[in-house]
C-alpha positions as CSV (number, residue, x, y, z in Angstrom):
1,M,-25.2,-10.8,51.8
2,P,-26.2,-10.3,48.1
3,S,-24.2,-7.9,46.0
4,P,-25.7,-4.5,45.5
5,K,-27.5,-3.9,42.3
6,L,-25.9,-1.6,39.7
7,T,-27.2,0.8,37.1
8,I,-25.3,0.1,33.9
9,A,-25.5,1.6,30.4
10,Q,-24.4,-0.8,27.6
11,V,-23.5,1.2,24.5
12,S,-23.2,-0.4,21.0
13,P,-21.8,1.4,18.0
14,H,-24.4,-0.2,15.7
15,R,-28.1,0.2,15.2
16,R,-30.1,-2.0,17.5
17,A,-31.8,-4.0,14.7
18,T,-28.6,-4.6,12.8
19,R,-27.3,-8.2,12.9
20,K,-23.7,-7.6,14.0
21,P,-21.6,-9.8,16.4
22,V,-21.1,-6.8,18.7
23,N,-24.8,-6.2,18.9
24,E,-25.4,-9.8,19.7
25,Y,-22.7,-9.7,22.4
26,V,-24.2,-6.5,23.9
27,A,-27.7,-8.0,23.9
28,A,-26.7,-11.2,25.5
29,L,-24.5,-9.6,28.2
30,S,-27.3,-7.0,28.9
31,Q,-29.9,-9.8,29.3
32,E,-27.7,-11.8,31.7
33,L,-26.9,-8.7,33.8
34,A,-30.6,-7.8,34.0
35,R,-31.4,-11.3,35.0
36,R,-29.1,-10.8,38.0
37,G,-31.1,-7.8,39.1
38,H,-29.0,-5.0,37.7
39,E,-30.7,-2.2,35.9
40,V,-29.4,-2.2,32.4
41,V,-30.1,0.5,29.8
42,R,-29.0,-0.2,26.2
43,I,-28.0,2.7,23.8
44,S,-27.4,2.0,20.2
45,S,-26.5,4.0,17.1
46,G,-29.2,6.4,16.0
47,E,-30.5,6.8,19.5
48,P,-30.0,9.8,21.9
49,V,-26.8,9.6,23.9
50,K,-26.3,12.7,26.0
51,R,-29.8,13.0,27.4
52,P,-30.1,9.4,28.8
53,L,-26.6,9.5,30.2
54,N,-27.1,12.7,32.0
55,A,-30.7,12.2,33.1
56,R,-29.7,9.9,35.9
57,P,-26.6,8.7,37.7
58,Y,-25.1,5.5,36.4
59,D,-22.6,3.3,38.3
60,I,-21.0,2.1,35.0
61,V,-21.1,3.1,31.4
62,H,-19.9,0.2,29.3
63,V,-19.0,1.2,25.8
64,H,-18.2,-1.3,23.0
65,E,-15.8,-0.4,20.1
66,P,-15.6,3.3,21.2
67,F,-13.7,4.4,18.1
68,A,-14.7,7.8,16.6
69,P,-17.0,8.6,15.0
70,S,-19.6,6.4,16.8
71,V,-22.3,6.5,19.4
72,S,-19.8,4.6,21.8
73,A,-17.3,7.5,21.4
74,A,-20.0,10.0,22.0
75,A,-20.9,8.1,25.2
76,L,-17.4,8.6,26.4
77,R,-17.7,12.3,25.8
78,H,-20.9,12.6,27.8
79,S,-20.5,10.0,30.5
80,L,-20.1,11.2,34.1
81,A,-19.7,7.6,35.4
82,L,-17.0,5.1,35.6
83,N,-16.3,3.9,32.1
84,V,-15.5,0.3,30.9
85,A,-14.6,-0.3,27.3
86,T,-14.6,-3.6,25.4
87,F,-12.8,-3.8,22.1
88,H,-13.8,-6.7,19.9
89,A,-12.4,-6.9,16.3
90,P,-8.6,-7.1,15.8
91,Q,-8.5,-4.7,13.0
92,E,-6.8,-1.3,12.7
93,R,-9.1,1.8,12.5
94,V,-7.1,4.2,10.3
95,V,-9.2,7.3,11.3
96,S,-8.7,6.6,15.0
97,T,-5.1,5.3,15.0
98,S,-3.7,7.8,12.5
99,V,-5.8,10.7,11.4
100,A,-7.6,11.5,14.7
101,R,-5.3,9.7,17.1
102,P,-4.6,12.7,19.5
103,L,-8.3,13.3,19.9
104,V,-9.1,9.7,20.3
105,E,-6.4,9.4,23.0
106,I,-8.1,12.2,25.0
107,F,-11.4,10.4,25.0
108,F,-9.8,7.0,25.7
109,G,-8.3,8.8,28.7
110,R,-11.8,8.7,30.2
111,I,-11.8,4.8,30.2
112,D,-11.3,3.4,33.6
113,A,-11.0,-0.3,32.6
114,R,-10.2,-1.7,29.2
115,T,-11.2,-5.3,28.1
116,V,-10.7,-7.2,24.9
117,T,-12.4,-10.3,23.5
118,S,-9.2,-11.7,21.9
119,A,-5.5,-11.6,22.5
120,A,-4.9,-10.3,19.0
121,T,-7.2,-7.3,19.7
122,G,-5.2,-6.6,22.8
123,D,-1.9,-6.8,21.0
124,L,-3.1,-4.4,18.3
125,L,-4.5,-1.8,20.7
126,R,-1.4,-1.8,22.9
127,K,0.6,-0.8,19.8
128,Y,-1.4,2.4,19.3
129,F,-3.0,3.1,22.7
130,P,-0.6,1.6,25.3
131,A,-2.6,0.5,28.4
132,D,-3.6,-2.6,30.3
133,Y,-6.3,-4.6,28.4
134,Q,-8.0,-7.5,30.3
135,L,-8.9,-10.5,28.2
136,I,-12.4,-11.7,28.7
137,E,-12.8,-14.5,26.4
138,P,-16.0,-15.1,24.5
139,G,-17.3,-18.6,23.5
140,R,-18.2,-19.5,27.1
141,D,-21.7,-19.4,28.7
142,W,-22.9,-15.9,29.4
143,G,-23.0,-16.5,33.1
144,A,-19.2,-16.9,33.1
145,I,-18.7,-13.8,31.0
146,A,-21.1,-11.8,33.2
147,D,-19.2,-13.0,36.2
148,D,-16.0,-11.5,34.7
149,F,-17.6,-8.2,34.0
150,E,-19.2,-7.9,37.4
151,A,-15.7,-8.4,38.8
152,V,-14.4,-5.6,36.6
153,Y,-17.3,-3.3,37.6
154,R,-16.9,-4.0,41.3
155,R,-13.2,-3.5,41.3
156,L,-13.7,0.0,39.8
157,L,-16.5,0.8,42.2
158,A,-14.3,-0.2,45.2
159,R,-11.8,2.5,44.2
160,R,-14.3,5.3,44.7
161,H,-13.8,7.4,47.8
162,D,-16.3,7.2,50.6
163,P,-18.1,10.6,50.3
164,T,-19.4,10.5,53.9
165,G,-15.9,11.1,55.4
166,D,-16.1,11.6,59.2
167,P,-19.7,12.9,59.9
168,E,-19.1,13.4,63.6
169,L,-16.0,15.5,63.0
170,R,-17.7,17.5,60.3
171,A,-20.6,18.1,62.7
172,T,-18.2,19.7,65.2
173,L,-17.3,22.2,62.5
174,A,-20.9,23.3,61.8
175,N,-20.8,26.3,64.2
176,R,-17.3,27.5,63.2
177,P,-17.1,30.7,61.2
178,L,-16.8,30.6,57.4
179,I,-13.5,31.6,55.9
180,E,-12.2,31.8,52.4
181,V,-9.1,29.8,51.4
182,D,-6.7,29.7,48.4
183,L,-4.8,26.4,48.2
184,H,-2.1,26.9,45.6
185,M,0.4,29.7,45.4
186,H,4.1,30.6,45.2
187,T,6.6,33.0,46.8
188,D,10.1,34.0,45.8
189,H,11.3,30.8,47.3
190,S,10.1,29.2,44.0
191,G,12.5,29.6,41.1
192,D,9.8,31.1,38.9
193,C,8.2,33.5,41.3
194,A,9.4,36.9,42.7
195,T,6.7,37.6,45.3
196,P,8.2,38.2,48.7
197,V,6.5,36.3,51.6
198,E,5.5,39.5,53.3
199,V,3.8,40.8,50.2
200,L,1.9,37.5,49.8
201,L,0.6,37.6,53.3
202,Q,-0.4,41.2,53.3
203,T,-2.2,40.7,49.9
204,A,-4.0,37.6,51.3
205,R,-5.2,39.5,54.3
206,D,-6.3,42.5,52.3
207,R,-8.2,40.3,49.9
208,G,-10.2,38.7,52.8
209,L,-8.6,35.3,52.8
210,G,-8.7,33.4,56.1
211,A,-6.2,30.8,55.2
212,I,-3.7,30.1,52.4
213,A,-1.6,27.2,51.4
214,V,1.9,28.2,50.3
215,T,3.1,25.6,47.9
216,D,6.5,26.6,46.5
217,H,8.2,24.3,43.9
218,N,10.3,21.7,45.7
219,E,10.7,23.9,48.7
220,V,9.0,24.5,52.1
221,S,11.2,27.4,53.4
222,G,8.8,30.0,52.0
223,A,5.8,28.3,53.6
224,L,7.6,27.9,56.9
225,E,8.5,31.6,56.9
226,A,5.0,32.5,56.0
227,A,3.5,30.4,58.8
228,E,5.9,32.0,61.3
229,I,4.9,35.5,60.3
230,A,1.2,34.7,60.1
231,A,1.3,33.4,63.6
232,G,1.5,37.0,64.7
233,M,-1.2,38.2,62.4
234,D,-4.9,38.2,63.2
235,G,-7.3,36.2,61.0
236,L,-4.9,34.5,58.6
237,K,-3.4,31.0,58.9
238,V,-0.9,29.4,56.6
239,I,-0.9,25.7,55.5
240,V,2.7,24.6,54.9
241,G,2.8,23.0,51.5
242,E,5.2,22.0,48.7
243,E,4.6,21.3,45.0
244,I,6.9,18.4,44.4
245,K,8.3,17.4,41.0
246,T,8.5,13.6,40.8
247,G,11.0,11.8,38.6
248,E,8.7,11.0,35.7
249,Q,5.1,11.2,36.9
250,G,4.4,14.9,37.1
251,E,3.8,17.1,40.2
252,V,2.0,16.5,43.4
253,I,1.4,18.9,46.3
254,G,1.8,17.9,50.0
255,L,-0.3,20.0,52.4
256,F,0.4,20.3,56.2
257,L,4.0,19.4,55.9
258,K,6.8,19.9,58.4
259,E,9.8,19.6,56.2
260,K,11.0,19.6,52.6
261,I,10.4,16.5,50.4
262,P,13.1,16.1,47.8
263,K,12.2,16.3,44.1
264,G,12.9,13.4,41.7
265,L,11.2,10.6,43.7
266,T,8.6,8.4,42.2
267,M,5.0,9.4,42.7
268,A,4.5,6.6,45.2
269,E,7.6,7.6,47.1
270,S,6.5,11.3,47.2
271,V,3.0,10.3,48.4
272,A,4.6,8.1,51.1
273,A,6.8,11.0,52.2
274,I,3.7,13.2,52.5
275,R,1.9,10.6,54.6
276,E,4.9,10.1,56.8
277,Q,4.5,13.8,57.8
278,G,0.8,13.4,58.4
279,G,0.1,15.5,55.3
280,L,-2.6,15.5,52.7
281,V,-2.1,14.6,49.0
282,Y,-3.3,17.3,46.7
283,V,-3.1,16.8,42.9
284,P,-2.7,20.2,41.0
285,H,-3.8,20.9,37.5
286,P,-4.3,17.2,36.9
287,F,-5.2,17.3,33.2
288,D,-3.3,20.4,32.0
289,R,-1.0,19.1,29.2
290,F,0.9,22.4,29.4
291,H,2.0,21.6,33.0
292,S,3.9,18.7,34.4
293,V,1.1,16.4,35.3
294,P,0.6,12.7,35.9
295,D,-0.6,10.9,32.8
296,Y,-4.0,9.2,33.1
297,E,-2.5,5.8,33.8
298,H,-0.5,7.2,36.7
299,L,-3.5,9.2,38.0
300,L,-5.6,6.0,37.9
301,A,-2.9,4.1,39.8
302,M,-3.0,6.6,42.7
303,V,-6.7,7.2,42.9
304,E,-7.0,5.8,46.5
305,E,-4.2,8.1,47.7
306,I,-5.6,11.4,46.5
307,D,-7.2,13.5,49.2
308,L,-8.0,16.5,47.1
309,L,-8.1,17.1,43.4
310,E,-7.7,20.5,41.9
311,V,-10.8,21.0,39.8
312,F,-10.2,24.6,38.9
313,N,-6.9,26.5,38.3
314,P,-7.2,29.9,36.6
315,R,-3.7,29.5,35.0
316,V,-4.9,26.5,32.9
317,M,-5.2,27.9,29.4
318,V,-7.7,25.4,28.1
319,S,-11.0,25.3,30.0
320,G,-11.5,21.7,29.0
321,F,-8.6,20.6,31.2
322,N,-10.4,22.0,34.3
323,E,-13.6,20.3,33.1
324,E,-11.8,16.9,32.9
325,A,-10.7,17.4,36.5
326,V,-14.3,18.1,37.6
327,R,-15.4,14.9,35.8
328,F,-12.6,12.8,37.3
329,A,-13.2,14.0,40.9
330,G,-16.9,13.4,40.5
331,K,-16.8,9.9,39.3
332,Y,-14.2,8.8,41.9
333,R,-15.9,11.0,44.6
334,I,-12.6,12.7,45.4
335,V,-12.9,16.0,47.4
336,P,-12.7,18.8,44.9
337,A,-10.4,21.8,45.6
338,A,-9.1,24.9,43.8
339,G,-6.1,27.2,43.9
340,S,-5.0,30.3,42.1
341,D,-1.5,28.9,41.4
342,S,-0.5,32.5,41.8
343,H,3.0,33.4,40.9
344,V,2.3,37.2,41.2
345,A,0.4,38.9,44.0
346,Q,-2.2,40.1,41.5
347,G,-3.4,36.6,40.9
348,L,-3.9,35.7,44.6
349,G,-7.4,34.7,45.6
350,S,-8.7,34.6,42.0
351,V,-10.2,31.3,43.0
352,R,-11.1,30.4,46.5
353,Q,-13.2,28.1,48.6
354,R,-15.5,29.1,51.4
355,I,-15.2,26.6,54.3
356,R,-15.6,26.3,58.0
357,D,-12.6,27.3,60.0
358,F,-10.4,24.3,60.8
359,D,-7.5,23.2,62.9
360,G,-5.2,20.6,61.4
361,P,-5.5,18.3,58.3
362,A,-8.3,16.1,59.5
363,E,-10.7,19.1,60.2
364,F,-9.5,20.8,57.0
365,L,-10.4,17.7,54.9
366,E,-13.8,17.4,56.4
367,A,-14.4,21.2,56.0
368,M,-13.5,20.8,52.3
369,R,-16.2,18.3,51.7
370,D,-18.7,21.1,52.0
371,A,-16.6,23.7,50.2
372,D,-18.2,26.4,48.1
373,I,-15.7,27.1,45.3
374,T,-15.9,30.5,43.7
375,R,-13.8,32.5,41.3
376,K,-13.4,36.1,40.1
377,H,-12.3,37.0,36.6
378,K,-8.6,37.6,36.3
379,N,-7.0,38.1,32.9
380,L,-4.6,35.1,32.3
381,V,-2.4,37.1,29.8
382,Y,-2.1,39.9,32.4
383,V,-0.9,37.8,35.3
384,Q,1.3,35.7,33.0
385,T,2.9,38.8,31.7
386,L,3.5,40.1,35.2
387,K,5.1,36.8,36.1
388,F,7.4,37.1,33.0
389,L,8.4,40.7,33.8
390,Q,9.1,39.9,37.4
391,T,11.1,36.7,36.9
392,T,12.8,36.8,33.5
393,G,16.4,37.6,33.5
394,R,16.8,37.1,37.3
395,P,18.8,34.3,38.8
396,K,16.8,31.3,39.9
397,A,17.5,31.6,43.5
398,P,15.3,32.0,46.6
399,K,14.5,35.3,48.2
400,R,14.5,37.4,45.0
401,R,13.0,40.8,45.4
402,V,11.0,42.9,42.9
403,A,11.4,46.7,43.0
404,N,9.2,48.3,45.6
405,P,7.1,45.3,46.4
406,K,3.6,46.1,47.7
407,P,0.6,44.1,48.6
408,V,-2.2,44.1,46.1
409,R,-5.7,45.1,47.2
410,G,-9.1,44.4,45.9
411,G,-10.7,41.5,44.2
412,R,-14.3,40.4,45.1
413,P,-15.0,36.9,43.9
414,R,-18.0,35.9,41.8
415,R,-19.7,32.6,42.0
416,G,-19.6,29.8,39.5
417,V,-16.9,27.2,39.0
418,G,-16.6,23.7,40.4
419,G,-17.2,22.8,44.0
420,R,-20.7,23.0,45.4
421,G,-21.6,26.4,44.1
422,P,-24.7,26.8,41.8
423,A,-22.7,26.8,38.6
424,G,-21.0,23.5,38.9
425,K,-20.9,20.6,41.4
426,S,-18.2,18.0,41.3
């Protein structure tokens, strides 16, 4: 069976008519890929970037020498596809490696595969931007070089999730009632939260939530308590979760757990422990540099294992971090999700998804494929201040109590972030 044909953008940092080795490389590679039946669009310096990259879906955006400022760097900013970068000249770029290095690192974080045309180039780049760089040697016939790049492209494409999921199972959910769900929150069983379980449940019910995931830090006791109480309540179900701190690779949430997973494991061990319990892997605030998150390399390493990626978290202070999550979920076709990350009752339900009612992890994951993610405005400073006032100065132990705890009422959501709502699809 012939390989499927791809839509590929090849981006050069130089003007098309300029006689440069990189231009000649891009032209020859593009010609060979087109000869094989792929649809190749070339973009060069001085030509529009954002419009052609967003006018249609691409399988691969292949940028050459994507150092800022250049059209290749701009392509990384605007690309919504899987990105391959090829670095050619073994020379230091002072602006990128010194002056603007933090900014360059952010955009290099969007590169899904890095290649170099010489070992010296790879050695230089690893010094400033540590990562894996695959050597694709020039000087061979272009058929051999194109073979190597096709292998890189297809390896990346094979890592994308199957967006169809289980259509038969999803069809059985079609006539279920719609409920609203908040997937990330804490109780006083977390060391940095003082919200009693009873208050959380009453607030969730009063705010019209049909299901919540209780995800205390390194603990499931609060979630298990909440699930037991909710079993006697009408119209509210609790997903038992845990936000697990790994040894060195950030945090990961397990949903539909039965028992506590210890902190300090590697990410792979934590994911395996979630799987052993039949749970789902949910990555919270994945690009928020103010949280403990997996770095981009670790996130890439676990792409196949992620069931749900948090594309909106209202406690993320820089909106661009949420936007990066939307972009990542979209290009790898990971099911998008959202949670309030509430540490005080006032923040509960500030982001939610409307999905079909479900029973168990398999139905939940299929229901989430059609989720409509919505949010309502909630002042971040306000909820963070409440968290500070409720927790500062108190011992970090479970079952803390705030004075006269009461459920919080109100809070009608408004449409518009992430998910499949009208203001942003992931």
